[in-house]
PDB file of N, CA, C, O and CB in Angstrom:
ATOM      1  N   MET A   1       7.735   3.466   6.027  1.00  0.00           N
ATOM      2  CA  MET A   1       8.394   2.200   6.247  1.00  0.00           C
ATOM      3  C   MET A   1       8.802   2.123   7.711  1.00  0.00           C
ATOM      4  O   MET A   1       9.219   3.114   8.311  1.00  0.00           O
ATOM      5  CB  MET A   1       9.618   2.032   5.309  1.00  0.00           C
ATOM      6  N   ARG A   2       8.674   0.937   8.268  1.00  0.00           N
ATOM      7  CA  ARG A   2       9.080   0.684   9.644  1.00  0.00           C
ATOM      8  C   ARG A   2       9.846  -0.630   9.727  1.00  0.00           C
ATOM      9  O   ARG A   2       9.757  -1.476   8.838  1.00  0.00           O
ATOM     10  CB  ARG A   2       7.854   0.655  10.579  1.00  0.00           C
ATOM     11  N   TRP A   3      10.590  -0.780  10.796  1.00  0.00           N
ATOM     12  CA  TRP A   3      11.377  -1.976  11.057  1.00  0.00           C
ATOM     13  C   TRP A   3      10.806  -2.665  12.280  1.00  0.00           C
ATOM     14  O   TRP A   3      10.508  -2.011  13.279  1.00  0.00           O
ATOM     15  CB  TRP A   3      12.881  -1.636  11.257  1.00  0.00           C
ATOM     16  N   LEU A   4      10.651  -3.976  12.212  1.00  0.00           N
ATOM     17  CA  LEU A   4      10.119  -4.749  13.329  1.00  0.00           C
ATOM     18  C   LEU A   4      11.172  -5.761  13.775  1.00  0.00           C
ATOM     19  O   LEU A   4      11.233  -6.869  13.242  1.00  0.00           O
ATOM     20  CB  LEU A   4       8.790  -5.464  12.935  1.00  0.00           C
ATOM     21  N   PRO A   5      12.006  -5.383  14.756  1.00  0.00           N
ATOM     22  CA  PRO A   5      12.982  -6.347  15.263  1.00  0.00           C
ATOM     23  C   PRO A   5      12.265  -7.556  15.861  1.00  0.00           C
ATOM     24  O   PRO A   5      11.180  -7.422  16.427  1.00  0.00           O
ATOM     25  CB  PRO A   5      13.902  -5.689  16.318  1.00  0.00           C
ATOM     26  N   ARG A   6      12.860  -8.708  15.736  1.00  0.00           N
ATOM     27  CA  ARG A   6      12.234  -9.943  16.220  1.00  0.00           C
ATOM     28  C   ARG A   6      11.903  -9.870  17.708  1.00  0.00           C
ATOM     29  O   ARG A   6      10.915 -10.461  18.144  1.00  0.00           O
ATOM     30  CB  ARG A   6      13.148 -11.133  15.955  1.00  0.00           C
ATOM     31  N   GLN A   7      12.708  -9.159  18.494  1.00  0.00           N
ATOM     32  CA  GLN A   7      12.439  -9.047  19.921  1.00  0.00           C
ATOM     33  C   GLN A   7      11.109  -8.343  20.193  1.00  0.00           C
ATOM     34  O   GLN A   7      10.500  -8.562  21.241  1.00  0.00           O
ATOM     35  CB  GLN A   7      13.573  -8.301  20.608  1.00  0.00           C
ATOM     36  N   ARG A   8      10.655  -7.508  19.272  1.00  0.00           N
ATOM     37  CA  ARG A   8       9.388  -6.798  19.439  1.00  0.00           C
ATOM     38  C   ARG A   8       8.216  -7.578  18.849  1.00  0.00           C
ATOM     39  O   ARG A   8       7.064  -7.178  19.022  1.00  0.00           O
ATOM     40  CB  ARG A   8       9.470  -5.424  18.792  1.00  0.00           C
ATOM     41  N   ALA A   9       8.488  -8.675  18.161  1.00  0.00           N
ATOM     42  CA  ALA A   9       7.437  -9.426  17.475  1.00  0.00           C
ATOM     43  C   ALA A   9       6.944 -10.637  18.263  1.00  0.00           C
ATOM     44  O   ALA A   9       5.962 -11.264  17.866  1.00  0.00           O
ATOM     45  CB  ALA A   9       7.936  -9.877  16.133  1.00  0.00           C
ATOM     46  N   SER A  10       7.596 -10.976  19.358  1.00  0.00           N
ATOM     47  CA  SER A  10       7.262 -12.207  20.084  1.00  0.00           C
ATOM     48  C   SER A  10       5.811 -12.268  20.531  1.00  0.00           C
ATOM     49  O   SER A  10       5.206 -13.340  20.495  1.00  0.00           O
ATOM     50  CB  SER A  10       8.152 -12.344  21.284  1.00  0.00           C
ATOM     51  N   GLY A  11       5.245 -11.163  20.946  1.00  0.00           N
ATOM     52  CA  GLY A  11       3.874 -11.158  21.443  1.00  0.00           C
ATOM     53  C   GLY A  11       2.818 -10.941  20.381  1.00  0.00           C
ATOM     54  O   GLY A  11       1.631 -10.857  20.693  1.00  0.00           O
ATOM     55  N   LEU A  12       3.239 -10.850  19.123  1.00  0.00           N
ATOM     56  CA  LEU A  12       2.292 -10.593  18.038  1.00  0.00           C
ATOM     57  C   LEU A  12       1.794 -11.890  17.416  1.00  0.00           C
ATOM     58  O   LEU A  12       2.548 -12.856  17.297  1.00  0.00           O
ATOM     59  CB  LEU A  12       2.937  -9.717  16.967  1.00  0.00           C
ATOM     60  N   LEU A  13       0.545 -11.912  17.027  1.00  0.00           N
ATOM     61  CA  LEU A  13      -0.010 -13.028  16.274  1.00  0.00           C
ATOM     62  C   LEU A  13      -0.085 -12.581  14.819  1.00  0.00           C
ATOM     63  O   LEU A  13      -0.964 -11.808  14.437  1.00  0.00           O
ATOM     64  CB  LEU A  13      -1.427 -13.465  16.825  1.00  0.00           C
ATOM     65  N   LEU A  14       0.848 -13.077  14.017  1.00  0.00           N
ATOM     66  CA  LEU A  14       0.971 -12.641  12.627  1.00  0.00           C
ATOM     67  C   LEU A  14       0.566 -13.752  11.668  1.00  0.00           C
ATOM     68  O   LEU A  14       0.776 -14.929  11.963  1.00  0.00           O
ATOM     69  CB  LEU A  14       2.404 -12.189  12.333  1.00  0.00           C
ATOM     70  N   PRO A  15      -0.015 -13.393  10.518  1.00  0.00           N
ATOM     71  CA  PRO A  15      -0.369 -14.406   9.510  1.00  0.00           C
ATOM     72  C   PRO A  15       0.873 -15.175   9.056  1.00  0.00           C
ATOM     73  O   PRO A  15       1.981 -14.640   9.055  1.00  0.00           O
ATOM     74  CB  PRO A  15      -1.056 -13.743   8.293  1.00  0.00           C
ATOM     75  N   GLY A  16       0.674 -16.418   8.676  1.00  0.00           N
ATOM     76  CA  GLY A  16       1.773 -17.262   8.236  1.00  0.00           C
ATOM     77  C   GLY A  16       2.286 -16.936   6.845  1.00  0.00           C
ATOM     78  O   GLY A  16       3.384 -17.360   6.485  1.00  0.00           O
ATOM     79  N   ASN A  17       1.524 -16.195   6.055  1.00  0.00           N
ATOM     80  CA  ASN A  17       1.923 -15.837   4.695  1.00  0.00           C
ATOM     81  C   ASN A  17       2.082 -14.334   4.572  1.00  0.00           C
ATOM     82  O   ASN A  17       1.418 -13.565   5.268  1.00  0.00           O
ATOM     83  CB  ASN A  17       0.897 -16.350   3.673  1.00  0.00           C
ATOM     84  N   ASP A  18       2.978 -13.920   3.670  1.00  0.00           N
ATOM     85  CA  ASP A  18       3.068 -12.503   3.345  1.00  0.00           C
ATOM     86  C   ASP A  18       1.724 -12.065   2.786  1.00  0.00           C
ATOM     87  O   ASP A  18       1.018 -12.848   2.150  1.00  0.00           O
ATOM     88  CB  ASP A  18       4.225 -12.218   2.332  1.00  0.00           C
ATOM     89  N   LEU A  19       1.381 -10.811   3.027  1.00  0.00           N
ATOM     90  CA  LEU A  19       0.094 -10.335   2.514  1.00  0.00           C
ATOM     91  C   LEU A  19       0.126  -8.859   2.210  1.00  0.00           C
ATOM     92  O   LEU A  19       0.982  -8.112   2.685  1.00  0.00           O
ATOM     93  CB  LEU A  19      -1.010 -10.625   3.502  1.00  0.00           C
ATOM     94  N   TRP A  20      -0.826  -8.470   1.410  1.00  0.00           N
ATOM     95  CA  TRP A  20      -1.102  -7.063   1.112  1.00  0.00           C
ATOM     96  C   TRP A  20      -2.536  -6.792   1.527  1.00  0.00           C
ATOM     97  O   TRP A  20      -3.446  -7.553   1.198  1.00  0.00           O
ATOM     98  CB  TRP A  20      -0.870  -6.726  -0.414  1.00  0.00           C
ATOM     99  N   SER A  21      -2.726  -5.710   2.244  1.00  0.00           N
ATOM    100  CA  SER A  21      -4.068  -5.286   2.619  1.00  0.00           C
ATOM    101  C   SER A  21      -4.322  -3.949   1.939  1.00  0.00           C
ATOM    102  O   SER A  21      -3.712  -2.938   2.289  1.00  0.00           O
ATOM    103  CB  SER A  21      -4.232  -5.180   4.184  1.00  0.00           C
ATOM    104  N   PHE A  22      -5.210  -3.950   0.980  1.00  0.00           N
ATOM    105  CA  PHE A  22      -5.444  -2.751   0.183  1.00  0.00           C
ATOM    106  C   PHE A  22      -6.467  -1.827   0.821  1.00  0.00           C
ATOM    107  O   PHE A  22      -6.460  -0.620   0.577  1.00  0.00           O
ATOM    108  CB  PHE A  22      -5.899  -3.132  -1.203  1.00  0.00           C
ATOM    109  N   ASP A  23      -7.324  -2.377   1.617  1.00  0.00           N
ATOM    110  CA  ASP A  23      -8.373  -1.613   2.277  1.00  0.00           C
ATOM    111  C   ASP A  23      -8.889  -2.482   3.417  1.00  0.00           C
ATOM    112  O   ASP A  23      -8.275  -3.502   3.727  1.00  0.00           O
ATOM    113  CB  ASP A  23      -9.531  -1.208   1.275  1.00  0.00           C
ATOM    114  N   ALA A  24      -9.945  -2.127   4.018  1.00  0.00           N
ATOM    115  CA  ALA A  24     -10.484  -2.928   5.110  1.00  0.00           C
ATOM    116  C   ALA A  24     -11.388  -4.045   4.600  1.00  0.00           C
ATOM    117  O   ALA A  24     -12.115  -4.662   5.378  1.00  0.00           O
ATOM    118  CB  ALA A  24     -11.251  -2.043   6.077  1.00  0.00           C
ATOM    119  N   GLU A  25     -11.344  -4.307   3.286  1.00  0.00           N
ATOM    120  CA  GLU A  25     -12.233  -5.305   2.699  1.00  0.00           C
ATOM    121  C   GLU A  25     -11.524  -6.412   1.931  1.00  0.00           C
ATOM    122  O   GLU A  25     -12.122  -7.454   1.660  1.00  0.00           O
ATOM    123  CB  GLU A  25     -13.188  -4.633   1.795  1.00  0.00           C
ATOM    124  N   THR A  26     -10.252  -6.201   1.575  1.00  0.00           N
ATOM    125  CA  THR A  26      -9.551  -7.139   0.699  1.00  0.00           C
ATOM    126  C   THR A  26      -8.142  -7.404   1.212  1.00  0.00           C
ATOM    127  O   THR A  26      -7.438  -6.484   1.628  1.00  0.00           O
ATOM    128  CB  THR A  26      -9.500  -6.598  -0.738  1.00  0.00           C
ATOM    129  N   VAL A  27      -7.741  -8.664   1.177  1.00  0.00           N
ATOM    130  CA  VAL A  27      -6.370  -9.065   1.487  1.00  0.00           C
ATOM    131  C   VAL A  27      -5.919 -10.008   0.377  1.00  0.00           C
ATOM    132  O   VAL A  27      -6.687 -10.850  -0.088  1.00  0.00           O
ATOM    133  CB  VAL A  27      -6.265  -9.751   2.910  1.00  0.00           C
ATOM    134  N   VAL A  28      -4.666  -9.857  -0.040  1.00  0.00           N
ATOM    135  CA  VAL A  28      -4.057 -10.778  -0.999  1.00  0.00           C
ATOM    136  C   VAL A  28      -2.847 -11.415  -0.320  1.00  0.00           C
ATOM    137  O   VAL A  28      -1.903 -10.728   0.072  1.00  0.00           O
ATOM    138  CB  VAL A  28      -3.644 -10.040  -2.335  1.00  0.00           C
ATOM    139  N   PHE A  29      -2.893 -12.740  -0.188  1.00  0.00           N
ATOM    140  CA  PHE A  29      -1.780 -13.490   0.370  1.00  0.00           C
ATOM    141  C   PHE A  29      -0.835 -13.884  -0.758  1.00  0.00           C
ATOM    142  O   PHE A  29      -1.279 -14.202  -1.861  1.00  0.00           O
ATOM    143  CB  PHE A  29      -2.280 -14.741   1.141  1.00  0.00           C
ATOM    144  N   THR A  30       0.469 -13.865  -0.482  1.00  0.00           N
ATOM    145  CA  THR A  30       1.471 -14.352  -1.416  1.00  0.00           C
ATOM    146  C   THR A  30       1.967 -15.690  -0.895  1.00  0.00           C
ATOM    147  O   THR A  30       2.419 -15.781   0.246  1.00  0.00           O
ATOM    148  CB  THR A  30       2.648 -13.330  -1.588  1.00  0.00           C
ATOM    149  N   HIS A  31       1.888 -16.729  -1.718  1.00  0.00           N
ATOM    150  CA  HIS A  31       2.378 -18.057  -1.347  1.00  0.00           C
ATOM    151  C   HIS A  31       3.775 -18.226  -1.921  1.00  0.00           C
ATOM    152  O   HIS A  31       3.979 -18.134  -3.131  1.00  0.00           O
ATOM    153  CB  HIS A  31       1.420 -19.185  -1.858  1.00  0.00           C
ATOM    154  N   LEU A  32       4.742 -18.478  -1.029  1.00  0.00           N
ATOM    155  CA  LEU A  32       6.138 -18.602  -1.428  1.00  0.00           C
ATOM    156  C   LEU A  32       6.619 -20.035  -1.227  1.00  0.00           C
ATOM    157  O   LEU A  32       6.150 -20.741  -0.335  1.00  0.00           O
ATOM    158  CB  LEU A  32       7.019 -17.623  -0.632  1.00  0.00           C
ATOM    159  N   SER A  33       7.561 -20.452  -2.070  1.00  0.00           N
ATOM    160  CA  SER A  33       8.187 -21.760  -1.901  1.00  0.00           C
ATOM    161  C   SER A  33       9.268 -21.636  -0.826  1.00  0.00           C
ATOM    162  O   SER A  33       9.528 -20.543  -0.322  1.00  0.00           O
ATOM    163  CB  SER A  33       8.790 -22.285  -3.256  1.00  0.00           C
ATOM    164  N   GLY A  34       9.885 -22.746  -0.485  1.00  0.00           N
ATOM    165  CA  GLY A  34      10.945 -22.739   0.515  1.00  0.00           C
ATOM    166  C   GLY A  34      12.141 -21.894   0.134  1.00  0.00           C
ATOM    167  O   GLY A  34      12.867 -21.421   1.008  1.00  0.00           O
ATOM    168  N   ASP A  35      12.361 -21.695  -1.171  1.00  0.00           N
ATOM    169  CA  ASP A  35      13.496 -20.876  -1.606  1.00  0.00           C
ATOM    170  C   ASP A  35      13.083 -19.449  -1.940  1.00  0.00           C
ATOM    171  O   ASP A  35      13.874 -18.685  -2.494  1.00  0.00           O
ATOM    172  CB  ASP A  35      14.161 -21.509  -2.813  1.00  0.00           C
ATOM    173  N   GLY A  36      11.838 -19.083  -1.602  1.00  0.00           N
ATOM    174  CA  GLY A  36      11.386 -17.709  -1.790  1.00  0.00           C
ATOM    175  C   GLY A  36      10.730 -17.416  -3.125  1.00  0.00           C
ATOM    176  O   GLY A  36      10.328 -16.278  -3.371  1.00  0.00           O
ATOM    177  N   ALA A  37      10.610 -18.405  -3.991  1.00  0.00           N
ATOM    178  CA  ALA A  37       9.957 -18.189  -5.289  1.00  0.00           C
ATOM    179  C   ALA A  37       8.444 -18.065  -5.075  1.00  0.00           C
ATOM    180  O   ALA A  37       7.862 -18.776  -4.255  1.00  0.00           O
ATOM    181  CB  ALA A  37      10.283 -19.358  -6.286  1.00  0.00           C
ATOM    182  N   ILE A  38       7.834 -17.173  -5.809  1.00  0.00           N
ATOM    183  CA  ILE A  38       6.385 -16.981  -5.704  1.00  0.00           C
ATOM    184  C   ILE A  38       5.677 -18.152  -6.369  1.00  0.00           C
ATOM    185  O   ILE A  38       5.917 -18.462  -7.536  1.00  0.00           O
ATOM    186  CB  ILE A  38       5.946 -15.634  -6.351  1.00  0.00           C
ATOM    187  N   GLN A  39       4.800 -18.796  -5.605  1.00  0.00           N
ATOM    188  CA  GLN A  39       4.031 -19.921  -6.125  1.00  0.00           C
ATOM    189  C   GLN A  39       2.620 -19.505  -6.522  1.00  0.00           C
ATOM    190  O   GLN A  39       1.958 -20.204  -7.290  1.00  0.00           O
ATOM    191  CB  GLN A  39       3.971 -21.035  -5.093  1.00  0.00           C
ATOM    192  N   GLY A  40       2.166 -18.394  -6.014  1.00  0.00           N
ATOM    193  CA  GLY A  40       0.834 -17.940  -6.367  1.00  0.00           C
ATOM    194  C   GLY A  40       0.305 -16.928  -5.376  1.00  0.00           C
ATOM    195  O   GLY A  40       0.966 -16.563  -4.404  1.00  0.00           O
ATOM    196  N   TYR A  41      -0.902 -16.490  -5.651  1.00  0.00           N
ATOM    197  CA  TYR A  41      -1.565 -15.482  -4.829  1.00  0.00           C
ATOM    198  C   TYR A  41      -2.956 -15.979  -4.463  1.00  0.00           C
ATOM    199  O   TYR A  41      -3.548 -16.805  -5.158  1.00  0.00           O
ATOM    200  CB  TYR A  41      -1.642 -14.115  -5.569  1.00  0.00           C
ATOM    201  N   GLU A  42      -3.456 -15.457  -3.361  1.00  0.00           N
ATOM    202  CA  GLU A  42      -4.797 -15.817  -2.909  1.00  0.00           C
ATOM    203  C   GLU A  42      -5.499 -14.548  -2.436  1.00  0.00           C
ATOM    204  O   GLU A  42      -5.088 -13.939  -1.449  1.00  0.00           O
ATOM    205  CB  GLU A  42      -4.746 -16.892  -1.769  1.00  0.00           C
ATOM    206  N   LEU A  43      -6.534 -14.158  -3.123  1.00  0.00           N
ATOM    207  CA  LEU A  43      -7.312 -12.977  -2.757  1.00  0.00           C
ATOM    208  C   LEU A  43      -8.493 -13.402  -1.910  1.00  0.00           C
ATOM    209  O   LEU A  43      -9.188 -14.364  -2.236  1.00  0.00           O
ATOM    210  CB  LEU A  43      -7.789 -12.209  -4.013  1.00  0.00           C
ATOM    211  N   THR A  44      -8.717 -12.681  -0.818  1.00  0.00           N
ATOM    212  CA  THR A  44      -9.882 -12.976   0.010  1.00  0.00           C
ATOM    213  C   THR A  44     -10.599 -11.688   0.392  1.00  0.00           C
ATOM    214  O   THR A  44      -9.984 -10.642   0.600  1.00  0.00           O
ATOM    215  CB  THR A  44      -9.468 -13.753   1.271  1.00  0.00           C
ATOM    216  N   ARG A  45     -11.900 -11.800   0.476  1.00  0.00           N
ATOM    217  CA  ARG A  45     -12.742 -10.719   0.998  1.00  0.00           C
ATOM    218  C   ARG A  45     -13.572 -11.231   2.173  1.00  0.00           C
ATOM    219  O   ARG A  45     -14.543 -10.597   2.586  1.00  0.00           O
ATOM    220  CB  ARG A  45     -13.667 -10.153  -0.115  1.00  0.00           C
ATOM    221  N   GLU A  46     -13.170 -12.397   2.708  1.00  0.00           N
ATOM    222  CA  GLU A  46     -13.853 -12.961   3.871  1.00  0.00           C
ATOM    223  C   GLU A  46     -13.665 -11.998   5.039  1.00  0.00           C
ATOM    224  O   GLU A  46     -12.553 -11.825   5.538  1.00  0.00           O
ATOM    225  CB  GLU A  46     -13.306 -14.394   4.220  1.00  0.00           C
ATOM    226  N   SER A  47     -14.744 -11.383   5.464  1.00  0.00           N
ATOM    227  CA  SER A  47     -14.657 -10.257   6.397  1.00  0.00           C
ATOM    228  C   SER A  47     -13.944 -10.596   7.708  1.00  0.00           C
ATOM    229  O   SER A  47     -13.166  -9.783   8.205  1.00  0.00           O
ATOM    230  CB  SER A  47     -16.038  -9.755   6.704  1.00  0.00           C
ATOM    231  N   ALA A  48     -14.189 -11.765   8.270  1.00  0.00           N
ATOM    232  CA  ALA A  48     -13.534 -12.118   9.533  1.00  0.00           C
ATOM    233  C   ALA A  48     -12.029 -12.276   9.352  1.00  0.00           C
ATOM    234  O   ALA A  48     -11.254 -11.840  10.204  1.00  0.00           O
ATOM    235  CB  ALA A  48     -14.131 -13.410  10.100  1.00  0.00           C
ATOM    236  N   LEU A  49     -11.607 -12.894   8.252  1.00  0.00           N
ATOM    237  CA  LEU A  49     -10.190 -13.079   7.974  1.00  0.00           C
ATOM    238  C   LEU A  49      -9.514 -11.745   7.686  1.00  0.00           C
ATOM    239  O   LEU A  49      -8.421 -11.478   8.187  1.00  0.00           O
ATOM    240  CB  LEU A  49      -9.998 -14.033   6.797  1.00  0.00           C
ATOM    241  N   VAL A  50     -10.158 -10.910   6.883  1.00  0.00           N
ATOM    242  CA  VAL A  50      -9.609  -9.586   6.584  1.00  0.00           C
ATOM    243  C   VAL A  50      -9.447  -8.789   7.876  1.00  0.00           C
ATOM    244  O   VAL A  50      -8.420  -8.140   8.077  1.00  0.00           O
ATOM    245  CB  VAL A  50     -10.522  -8.823   5.586  1.00  0.00           C
ATOM    246  N   ALA A  51     -10.438  -8.832   8.741  1.00  0.00           N
ATOM    247  CA  ALA A  51     -10.373  -8.093  10.010  1.00  0.00           C
ATOM    248  C   ALA A  51      -9.206  -8.575  10.865  1.00  0.00           C
ATOM    249  O   ALA A  51      -8.515  -7.764  11.483  1.00  0.00           O
ATOM    250  CB  ALA A  51     -11.692  -8.243  10.789  1.00  0.00           C
ATOM    251  N   ARG A  52      -8.977  -9.899  10.908  1.00  0.00           N
ATOM    252  CA  ARG A  52      -7.845 -10.422  11.679  1.00  0.00           C
ATOM    253  C   ARG A  52      -6.514  -9.959  11.092  1.00  0.00           C
ATOM    254  O   ARG A  52      -5.587  -9.633  11.833  1.00  0.00           O
ATOM    255  CB  ARG A  52      -7.893 -11.955  11.724  1.00  0.00           C
ATOM    256  N   CYS A  53      -6.419  -9.930   9.779  1.00  0.00           N
ATOM    257  CA  CYS A  53      -5.183  -9.479   9.132  1.00  0.00           C
ATOM    258  C   CYS A  53      -4.937  -7.999   9.388  1.00  0.00           C
ATOM    259  O   CYS A  53      -3.807  -7.595   9.662  1.00  0.00           O
ATOM    260  CB  CYS A  53      -5.239  -9.747   7.625  1.00  0.00           C
ATOM    261  N   VAL A  54      -5.982  -7.192   9.302  1.00  0.00           N
ATOM    262  CA  VAL A  54      -5.847  -5.752   9.555  1.00  0.00           C
ATOM    263  C   VAL A  54      -5.433  -5.514  11.003  1.00  0.00           C
ATOM    264  O   VAL A  54      -4.576  -4.673  11.275  1.00  0.00           O
ATOM    265  CB  VAL A  54      -7.174  -5.010   9.246  1.00  0.00           C
ATOM    266  N   THR A  55      -6.033  -6.244  11.923  1.00  0.00           N
ATOM    267  CA  THR A  55      -5.670  -6.118  13.337  1.00  0.00           C
ATOM    268  C   THR A  55      -4.210  -6.506  13.561  1.00  0.00           C
ATOM    269  O   THR A  55      -3.497  -5.827  14.301  1.00  0.00           O
ATOM    270  CB  THR A  55      -6.588  -6.990  14.208  1.00  0.00           C
ATOM    271  N   ALA A  56      -3.761  -7.591  12.931  1.00  0.00           N
ATOM    272  CA  ALA A  56      -2.370  -8.030  13.052  1.00  0.00           C
ATOM    273  C   ALA A  56      -1.419  -6.981  12.483  1.00  0.00           C
ATOM    274  O   ALA A  56      -0.379  -6.698  13.077  1.00  0.00           O
ATOM    275  CB  ALA A  56      -2.166  -9.374  12.335  1.00  0.00           C
ATOM    276  N   PHE A  57      -1.773  -6.402  11.330  1.00  0.00           N
ATOM    277  CA  PHE A  57      -0.934  -5.365  10.736  1.00  0.00           C
ATOM    278  C   PHE A  57      -0.831  -4.158  11.659  1.00  0.00           C
ATOM    279  O   PHE A  57       0.259  -3.627  11.871  1.00  0.00           O
ATOM    280  CB  PHE A  57      -1.489  -4.941   9.373  1.00  0.00           C
ATOM    281  N   GLU A  58      -1.950  -3.731  12.200  1.00  0.00           N
ATOM    282  CA  GLU A  58      -1.951  -2.564  13.084  1.00  0.00           C
ATOM    283  C   GLU A  58      -1.100  -2.818  14.328  1.00  0.00           C
ATOM    284  O   GLU A  58      -0.396  -1.917  14.783  1.00  0.00           O
ATOM    285  CB  GLU A  58      -3.388  -2.202  13.492  1.00  0.00           C
ATOM    286  N   ALA A  59      -1.154  -4.026  14.883  1.00  0.00           N
ATOM    287  CA  ALA A  59      -0.332  -4.362  16.046  1.00  0.00           C
ATOM    288  C   ALA A  59       1.156  -4.357  15.683  1.00  0.00           C
ATOM    289  O   ALA A  59       1.981  -3.847  16.440  1.00  0.00           O
ATOM    290  CB  ALA A  59      -0.737  -5.737  16.610  1.00  0.00           C
ATOM    291  N   ALA A  60       1.491  -4.923  14.528  1.00  0.00           N
ATOM    292  CA  ALA A  60       2.887  -4.939  14.080  1.00  0.00           C
ATOM    293  C   ALA A  60       3.377  -3.530  13.802  1.00  0.00           C
ATOM    294  O   ALA A  60       4.509  -3.191  14.147  1.00  0.00           O
ATOM    295  CB  ALA A  60       3.045  -5.808  12.825  1.00  0.00           C
ATOM    296  N   TRP A  61       2.549  -2.709  13.186  1.00  0.00           N
ATOM    297  CA  TRP A  61       2.921  -1.322  12.879  1.00  0.00           C
ATOM    298  C   TRP A  61       3.198  -0.554  14.171  1.00  0.00           C
ATOM    299  O   TRP A  61       4.149   0.225  14.242  1.00  0.00           O
ATOM    300  CB  TRP A  61       1.801  -0.620  12.064  1.00  0.00           C
ATOM    301  N   SER A  62       2.372  -0.772  15.181  1.00  0.00           N
ATOM    302  CA  SER A  62       2.557  -0.085  16.462  1.00  0.00           C
ATOM    303  C   SER A  62       3.838  -0.523  17.162  1.00  0.00           C
ATOM    304  O   SER A  62       4.488   0.280  17.831  1.00  0.00           O
ATOM    305  CB  SER A  62       1.361  -0.340  17.372  1.00  0.00           C
ATOM    306  N   ALA A  63       4.203  -1.797  17.010  1.00  0.00           N
ATOM    307  CA  ALA A  63       5.402  -2.318  17.663  1.00  0.00           C
ATOM    308  C   ALA A  63       6.681  -1.976  16.901  1.00  0.00           C
ATOM    309  O   ALA A  63       7.772  -2.028  17.468  1.00  0.00           O
ATOM    310  CB  ALA A  63       5.290  -3.818  17.819  1.00  0.00           C
ATOM    311  N   ALA A  64       6.555  -1.631  15.639  1.00  0.00           N
ATOM    312  CA  ALA A  64       7.723  -1.389  14.787  1.00  0.00           C
ATOM    313  C   ALA A  64       8.318   0.001  15.030  1.00  0.00           C
ATOM    314  O   ALA A  64       7.685   0.886  15.607  1.00  0.00           O
ATOM    315  CB  ALA A  64       7.340  -1.542  13.310  1.00  0.00           C
ATOM    316  N   ILE A  65       9.543   0.152  14.572  1.00  0.00           N
ATOM    317  CA  ILE A  65      10.299   1.399  14.728  1.00  0.00           C
ATOM    318  C   ILE A  65      10.286   2.145  13.398  1.00  0.00           C
ATOM    319  O   ILE A  65      10.601   1.554  12.365  1.00  0.00           O
ATOM    320  CB  ILE A  65      11.771   1.119  15.197  1.00  0.00           C
ATOM    321  N   PRO A  66       9.924   3.444  13.397  1.00  0.00           N
ATOM    322  CA  PRO A  66       9.979   4.211  12.152  1.00  0.00           C
ATOM    323  C   PRO A  66      11.388   4.180  11.538  1.00  0.00           C
ATOM    324  O   PRO A  66      12.382   4.191  12.264  1.00  0.00           O
ATOM    325  CB  PRO A  66       9.544   5.666  12.408  1.00  0.00           C
ATOM    326  N   HIS A  67      11.468   4.143  10.237  1.00  0.00           N
ATOM    327  CA  HIS A  67      12.743   4.039   9.527  1.00  0.00           C
ATOM    328  C   HIS A  67      13.727   5.122   9.975  1.00  0.00           C
ATOM    329  O   HIS A  67      14.914   4.846  10.147  1.00  0.00           O
ATOM    330  CB  HIS A  67      12.515   4.135   8.018  1.00  0.00           C
ATOM    331  N   SER A  68      13.250   6.330  10.160  1.00  0.00           N
ATOM    332  CA  SER A  68      14.130   7.440  10.538  1.00  0.00           C
ATOM    333  C   SER A  68      14.721   7.276  11.938  1.00  0.00           C
ATOM    334  O   SER A  68      15.712   7.930  12.260  1.00  0.00           O
ATOM    335  CB  SER A  68      13.368   8.747  10.462  1.00  0.00           C
ATOM    336  N   GLN A  69      14.139   6.424  12.770  1.00  0.00           N
ATOM    337  CA  GLN A  69      14.616   6.226  14.132  1.00  0.00           C
ATOM    338  C   GLN A  69      15.346   4.891  14.324  1.00  0.00           C
ATOM    339  O   GLN A  69      15.882   4.621  15.399  1.00  0.00           O
ATOM    340  CB  GLN A  69      13.455   6.311  15.090  1.00  0.00           C
ATOM    341  N   TYR A  70      15.363   4.066  13.286  1.00  0.00           N
ATOM    342  CA  TYR A  70      15.926   2.716  13.411  1.00  0.00           C
ATOM    343  C   TYR A  70      17.436   2.729  13.246  1.00  0.00           C
ATOM    344  O   TYR A  70      17.968   3.363  12.334  1.00  0.00           O
ATOM    345  CB  TYR A  70      15.300   1.779  12.379  1.00  0.00           C
ATOM    346  N   THR A  71      18.124   2.018  14.143  1.00  0.00           N
ATOM    347  CA  THR A  71      19.548   1.769  13.992  1.00  0.00           C
ATOM    348  C   THR A  71      19.772   0.269  14.197  1.00  0.00           C
ATOM    349  O   THR A  71      19.402  -0.273  15.239  1.00  0.00           O
ATOM    350  CB  THR A  71      20.399   2.628  15.007  1.00  0.00           C
ATOM    351  N   PRO A  72      20.365  -0.397  13.225  1.00  0.00           N
ATOM    352  CA  PRO A  72      20.606  -1.838  13.358  1.00  0.00           C
ATOM    353  C   PRO A  72      21.487  -2.139  14.559  1.00  0.00           C
ATOM    354  O   PRO A  72      22.380  -1.362  14.895  1.00  0.00           O
ATOM    355  CB  PRO A  72      21.253  -2.394  12.087  1.00  0.00           C
ATOM    356  N   SER A  73      21.229  -3.272  15.205  1.00  0.00           N
ATOM    357  CA  SER A  73      22.053  -3.625  16.382  1.00  0.00           C
ATOM    358  C   SER A  73      23.202  -4.511  15.991  1.00  0.00           C
ATOM    359  O   SER A  73      23.997  -4.905  16.844  1.00  0.00           O
ATOM    360  CB  SER A  73      21.210  -4.322  17.451  1.00  0.00           C
TER     361      SER A  73
END
């Protein structure tokens, strides 16, 4: 687990929806309502989209702070 403070996220291009990436071939987006209720899921294996999501995750992971080193400000 890692923490990504907003100050470290400004330069990242992140997907607009929460997602799960199970491998380099599949992504599942979670569609949420304005109050956070789950409205549905969207599974994609579109290779270009999956690649963009994996790249975004890797960039966010690199910018984030490991849980053991994180102290809230």
